[in-house]
N, C-alpha and C positions, 0 to 999 in steps of 0.2 A: 379469657372468658368475656366476650364482648356483649354489650347490651343488645346489639342488633341480632345476635344469635338467639335471643329470647323473644323476639317479636314474631311469635308463631301463630298459627291457627289455633282456635280453641281446642283443648285436648281434654281427655278424660282422666280423672284421678280417682283412686280407690282409697277410701278410709279403711285401713285394715281393722280398726276397732269396730267397724260396722259389719264385719264378716262374722255371721252367726253360725254356730253349729249346735243344733237342737237335739236333745236326747229323745229316743223313741219312747212312747207311752203305751201301755197295754190297752187293748180294746176289750169290751165285754165279749164273752164267748157266745156264739150263736147257740140255739137249742141243740141239745144232744140228740144225735140220730143213731139209733141202734138197729142191728139187723132185724128184719121182720117188719120194719116200718115201710114196706113197699119200696125198699132201696135197690131191688134187683128185678130182673125180668120175671123170676119165678117167686120171689119172696123167700124168706128164710124162716120156716116154722120149726121151732125147737122140737116139736113132737114128731117130726118126720124121721125116717130111717137115717142113722148116722152115716151111712155110705153115701148119701146125697151130698153134693157140693155145698160147702159153707161159703157164702159170698162175703167179701170184705166190705165192712161198713166204714164210713168216714165221718168224723166230726173234725172241725177245724176252727182254730182261733187265729187271729191276725195280729202280728206284731206291727203296730201302727206307726206310720209316718204321717203326722197330721198335716196334710196338704190337700190341695185340690189339683185340678188339671192333670189327669192321668194317674195320680197316686190313688191306689185302692185304700180307702179308709175303713170300709166295711164290705163284707160280701153281699152282693146284690143278685137278684134273680137274673139268670143268664150267664153268670160267671161259670167258667168251666176249667177244671184242673185235670191234668194227666197223672195217673198213678201207676207206679211200677211195684212189683213184688219180687223179693228174693228170699231164698231159704236162709234162716238165721244162722250165723256162724259159719257160713260157707262162702266160697268164692264164686258160687254160681251166679250167672248174670241176672240182672233185673229183667223181668219179662212183663208182657201184657200191654203196657202203655194204655190203660183203660181210661176213658173219659168219665168224670163225675161232674154233673151239672147241679148248680144250686138253684132251688126253686123259691127261695126266700125263707125256708124253714129247715131244709135238710139237703144233703148231697145225694143225688140219685145216680146210681151206677148206669153206665151206658154200654156195658159189655160184660164179658166173663172175667171175674177177678176172684178165683177160688183161694181160700185159705186152707191149705192141706196140712200144715204143721206150724211150728213157730216160724215167724217170718219177719223180715224187715220190709217196711213200706216207705217208698220215696214218692213225694208228690211235687208237682210244679204247676205254675199258672202263669200265663194262659196256655191252654192245651194246644198241642200241635200234633195232629193226626198223621202228618207226613214225615215225622222225624225218622231219621235213619239210625240203625244201631239199637242197642238196648238201654242206653242211659244218656246219650248226648242230644241236646236239644238246641238247635241254632236260633239265634235272634238277630234282628236288624235294628240298629238304633233309630232309624227313620220311623219305625213303627211306634216308637215311644211307649213300649210296654213296660208296665211296672212288674218286673219279673219276681215271682214269689217261689219259694221252695221250702220243703220241710221233710222231716223223717220221723218215723215212729216204729214201734214194735207191736206185733199182734201174736196171739196164739189161737189155736183152734177153739179153745174154750171161750176166749174173749177176742172175737175177730173184728172188733171196731178199733180203728186207728185214730187216736186223738192227736192231731198234728198241729203244731204251731207253725204257721206259714210266715217265713221271714223274707224281708226285702233284700234282693240281691243288688239293687241299683241305688244310686244316690240321687238326690234332688238338688239342683243348683238354681237358685233364684237370683235374678239380676234386677235391681231397682235403679232406675235412672232419674236423676234430679237435674232440672234445668240449671239451678244454682246461679252462676254468674252469666251464663250464656245469653246473648242478646238477640240471637236469631229467632225465627218463627218456631223452630223446634219440631219439624215434621220428621218422624222416624219411619223411613220407608222399608227398612230391612234390618233384622237382627239375626246374626249367624254365629254359631259356635264353630271354631276352626281347630284343626289338629286334634280331633277327638276320635276315639276308636268307634267305628261304625258297625263292626261285626263281632259277635262273641258267641260262645257256646256254653250252655249250662250243663255241667257234669254233675248229675244228682248223687253220684257216689263219692265225689271229691270231699276229703276231710279237712282241707285247709280253711283259712278264714273266709275265703270267698269261693263259691263253687263255679265261678265264671272263668272261662279260658278265653283270653283276648286274642284276636287276630290283629297283631300290631301292624301288619301290612295294609290294613283297611283304614288307616288314619285318613280322615277327610273332614268335610264340613256338614253341619246340620242346620237347616233353616229353622228358626225358632219364632218367627213372627214379623210383624211389620204393620204399617198404617196406624201408627200411634202419634199422639201429639203431646209433647213434653208439657207437663203442668204439675208443679210441685205440690199443689193442693190435692191432686189425685195422681200420684206418681205412676209412671210406666213401670210395670212389674212383669217380668217374663220368667216363667218357671219351666224348667226342662229336666227330663230324666236323663242322667248321664251315667256311664259305667264308673264305678269307684276306681280311684287311682292311688297308687302308693309309690310316690317318688317317680313320677313321669320322667322319662329321660328326655322328653321334648315338652315344651310348654304348650298347654292348651290356651286358647284365647277366645274372647267374645268380640265380635265386630258389629258396628252400627253404621248405618247410612242415615245421616241427619242433615236435612236441608241440602241433599245432594252430595255431601262430603262424607268420606268414610273415616271412622275412628275405631280404635281397637284398644282392648285392655288384655294383657297377658296375665294369666293366673300364675302366681309364684310357684316355682317348682316344688317348694316344700309344703304347699297346701295339699294335704292328703284328704281326699274325699272318701269317707267310709260308707260302706253299705248300710242302708237303713237310716242315714242321716240327711238332714237338709242344711244347706249352706246359703246364706244371703250375702251378696256383695252389693254395697251401695256405691254407685258410681256418680260422681258429680261433674257436670260440665264446667270447665274452667274458661274464663274469658281471656281474650287476647291481652298481652301486655301493651301498655301505652294506648289504651282504647277504653270506651265505655264498657261497664259490666252491669249485670242485673243483680241487685241486692234487695233484701227485705227492707221496705220502707213503710213505716207506720207513723202517722201523725201523733204527736204528743197529746195525750188526753189532759189538756191544761186544766179543765174544770176539776177533774179527779185529783190531780196533783196539787191544786190550790187548796184542797181540803185535807188529803191524806198526810198526816204527820204535821199539819200546819195549824190546826184549829183546836186540838185537845189542850186542856189546861195543864200546864206544867207547874207543879208545886215543888219548890226546892227545899230539901231537907237541910236545916241549919247545922246538922251534925253529920258530916260525911262518914264518920266512924261507924254509923249504923250499917253501912254497906261499903266497907273500905276497899278502894282500888287505887293502885298507882298506875300511871299511864306514861306512854312514850310515843312520840309521833313516828308513824311508820307508813308503808305503802305510799311514799312520797314520789315514787318514780313516775306517777301520772302527770307530774309537773305542777308548778306553782300557779300558773295562770288560771283565773277563775272569772267567768263571765255571767252577767245577769241573764236570766231567762233561759238557762240550759243546765244540763246535768254536769256534775262534778263528783269524782270519786274522792272521798275522804276516808282515812283509815287510822287505826290506832292499835298498839299493843297494850295489853293491860295485865296486871298481876293482882289477883284478888287475895286480900288478907282476911279471908272469912271462910266459913264452912262451905263445902260444895253445895251448890244449889242452882236453881233456875231463876232467870230474870230477864231484863231487857237492857239494850244499849241503844243510844241515839246520839246524834250530834245536834248542837244548836250554835247559832251565831250570837255572841254577846258583845256589847260595847266594851272595849278594852278596859280592864281594871274595875269592872262592875259585875253585878249579877243581873243586869238588864238584858233580857232575851229579845233580840231583834228579829230573828227567824229561827224556826225549829224544823227539823227534818224527821222523817218517819223512823220509828223504832224497829229494831229487829230482836228476835229472841236469842238469848245466849244461855249456856249452861256452864257454870264455872267448875273447874276441876282442881282448884288449888294451885295451879301453875300458870306460867305465862301463856297467853293466847292472843290472837290478833283477829281483827275483823276490818273489812272495808265495806263501805256502804255507798251506793250511788245516790247522791242527793240532788234534788232539783232546786237550784238557787234562784230566788226572786228578789233578794235584797237590793236596795238602791246602791249604786256605786259608792264605795267607801272601804275602810279598813275595819275588820271585825276579828274578834278572837273566836276561834273554833274550839268548842268545849264539848268533850264527851260526858254524857250523863248515864248513870246506872240506876236501875230500880229492881228491887226484889220482886219475885212473882207474888201477886196477891196484895202488894202494898201500893200506896197512892203517891208517895213522895219520891222524887228523884234526887240522887246524890251526885255532887261533883266529886272528882277524884280527891283523895286525901293528900296527894302530892305527885310530883314528877319523879321519874327514874332516869338514870344515866345522865344526870346533869341537864335534863330538858328544862326549858324555861318558857315563860309566858310568850316571849317574842317568837319562839318557834311555832306557835299556834296561831300567829296572826296571818290573815289572808286579805289581800286587796281584791275586792270585787270590781271588775271593770264593767264599763257600759256594754250593752249587747253587741256581740260580734257582728260586723258588717257582712253582707251577703257575699262579698268578694274575698272573704277570708276562709279558705277551705279548712276542713278538719280531717281527722283520720278515722275511718271505720275499722281498719285493721292494718297491721304490719307484721311481717314474719320473715325469718330466714328462709330463702328459697330451698325447698326440698325437705325442710325439717318441721313444718307446721308450727304450731304455737301452743305453749302452755305457760301460764304465768308463774309456775313454781320452779322452772328450770332456767339455767344459764346455758346457752348453746355454744359449743365449741366450734370455732371457725378457723380457717388456715391463718397461720402467723404471717406468712410472706406472700401468699397467692391471693388473687381476687376472689370474692364471693359476693352473693347477691342478696339484697333486701327487696322483698315484694311488698307493696303498699297499696291500699285502696283509699283514695281521697273521697271525702264527702263534700259535695258542692251544693249546699242547701239552696242557694239562690239560683242555681242552674245558669249562672252567667258564664260568659267566656272568661277563662282564666289563663293568664300568661305570666310566667315568672320562673323562679328556680326553687328547687328543693335540695337541701344539703342534709347529709346524715352526720350526726355528731356523737361520738363515743365519749361520754362524759362521766367524771367522778369528782364531785365537789361536796364540801361540807359547809353550806352557807344557809342563812336564814331563808332566802328566797331562791334557793337552788332548785333545779328540776330533777336532781338525783337524791341527795341526802342532806339532812339537817345536821348542825354541829354536834348534837348529842349522839349521832350514830358513830362518831369517831371513837376508836378504842385506844387507850394508852398502851404503849409497848408494842404496837403493831409493826410489822416489817413491810418495807416497800409501800408505806402508807402515803402515797403521793396523790395529788389532785391534777386533773387534766381535762381539757376539752378538745379532743382531736377530731378534726374534720376528716371523715373516712370516705366520703363520696359526695358527688353533686350531679344533678341532672336538670336540664331545662324541661319545662312543662308548658304545653299549649293545648288547652282544653276548649273544645267548641261549645258555644252556647247550647243550652238544652240538655247538657249532660249532668245527670244526678250523681253517679258514681263512676270513678275513673281508676283503673288498675294500672300501676306503673312498676318499674323495676329500677334499682340503682346498683351499679357495680361498686363494691366497697373493698378497701384495702387499708391495713394499718400503716400510717406514715411513720410511726415511731415504735420501736420494740419496747413494750412496757413489761415490768416485772409484776408477778402476782402478789397483790397485797394480802397478807395473812395476819392472823392473830391466834396465838397458841397453836401454830401450825395449820390452821384452817383458814381458807380464803374467806374474806368478808367484804361487804359493800361492793359487790360486783358492779362494774360500770354498765349502765343501760345505754342504749342507743335511742336517740330521739331524732325526729325529722323537723327541720325548720323551713319556713316559707318566706321568700322574698318576692314581692310583686314586681312586675316589670315597671321600671321607672322609679323604684323605691330603693332605699339603701338599708332598710330595717329588716332584720331577721326575726320572725315570730314563731314561737313553738306551735306545732300542729297539735292541737288538743284532741282529746278523744270524743268522737261523736257516738255516744251510746244512748241517744234520746229515744230510739225505738224501744228501749227497755221500759220507758215510762208509760206503761199501759197497765190498767188495773187487771187485765186478763192475760198478761204475758206469762207464758209457761215454759220458757226456754230452759236450757241446761245450765251448766256452770258458766255464768255470764262473763266471768273474767277471762275466759278463754275464747269468747265469741267476738270481743271487740277490745282493741287496745291501741295506745299511741306510743308504746315503747316495747323494746325487746332487749333482754339482757344477753350479752355475748361475752365470751372469753376466748383468748387465743388457745389453740389446741395444746400448746406447750404448758398451759396452766393446768390442764385437766389431769 
């Protein structure tokens, strides 16, 4: 698996978690229409002779698929359905195929539809006056009809059929995000391929779907074009498609973007059910070893110089009033800390108090004192009487120097903050010391994101990768100064228990563990040459374990899984520097993103598949 094999054109990816299947919701029923309300050519006067024909009346409710573009959400004037009648309990054919037109209040019959005895009524929409046979109605996908159908029973005494009209088709929505793509983003054509284009509605069919598919008609459906990719106003294409249950061939959606064609194949197991809508969010991916488009928002320095920085902290001299024990955790983000940028700090805590609500925050203190040098924003917590952990993105402005990171706790409704009553697992003051470095230079890149290729990223998992074969790390460099950058990046799989380690502190180590070794294995290296003016750069590293390691366990359970970090060495320099996490775009008072720890990171935890 060579890196060159991954220097590809931008491709489309689909986040499966973004594929939505929405339940149908009932619509209010339209006004009831009864025979005698001028619903036939002659009208139906109950006082007339019983030998005269009694005409079928129709009321209809709509099983709603809440959509636009072709989906019928409510009956409108001009809608026309076809109605068949069959003698109840008999095999006699459906007859008549009479049109009923909706005038905004009621359905008006357009022909002769007598109710001579108990009968079954079948309706469909839209009406086809040229249909052949007594119950089969052909449809073409290109017409993009929202096909409705329904059945009801009537008697001569109650000749009005109250029909719930159901959707026979599915709605597939495609949302396209520009995401990392650097091109202009002109979408000139969107097309669905390998879809069934002809089908027949059998109004007597009793199966889940009344549609009969002509599988020989598989072809393409044009769905739009002349769009401009813009994530603030995403391109959304909605298309009515026949429901499929385990397609033996994969349907696909194709795009022509900036003159190049891309495609996404729907997974064969994706079943589209009638009356449901499905949303697929497709994100344009950038080339490997090239610039990519990423969200870039300047830090609101004025806001962050106030938020969490200026409120008065009163320390409670009696920590037992809100007793917590703490333990350093979430140390995988690395030890390095720079002035005037964000840093993730984290802790595990064990409350020795009643369940309740409160707050947690971090402060920098001068070592061995209660003097607060810098304070960071608080977050809400709710204690549950058991171990819990939090990590907070803190904006560091302290002058270069060494400080003690201290977690503080406060009960809801109280004014004083408590230090922890003590440390757990042998944690010491030294483990909480951080050295703040001078502001990072513009020629020192950071990481916006890294992940195992093809596996995405979530901060709660360790990803299994091959023991003996190569695999790939994908990374996105953040080049704040937009300077030309030349150097090398190496991937290091590391497991250490040191005070200034980028993986674990000494108190993480457990007594009696098996295979409890430390290592720093270089698993991959790549040269980087980034042209000036590039803000974000997407690259890939081929990785392979140089040594076969054994799974460290404690009480039979793996622990302290080794993270992978990337290190940078500039051209002409011999010093390797940890690529820290660039999450500064999160420092905005109006940021409303999702789970931020999965949006940006500078590490990924991997384990050989043999450990899994």
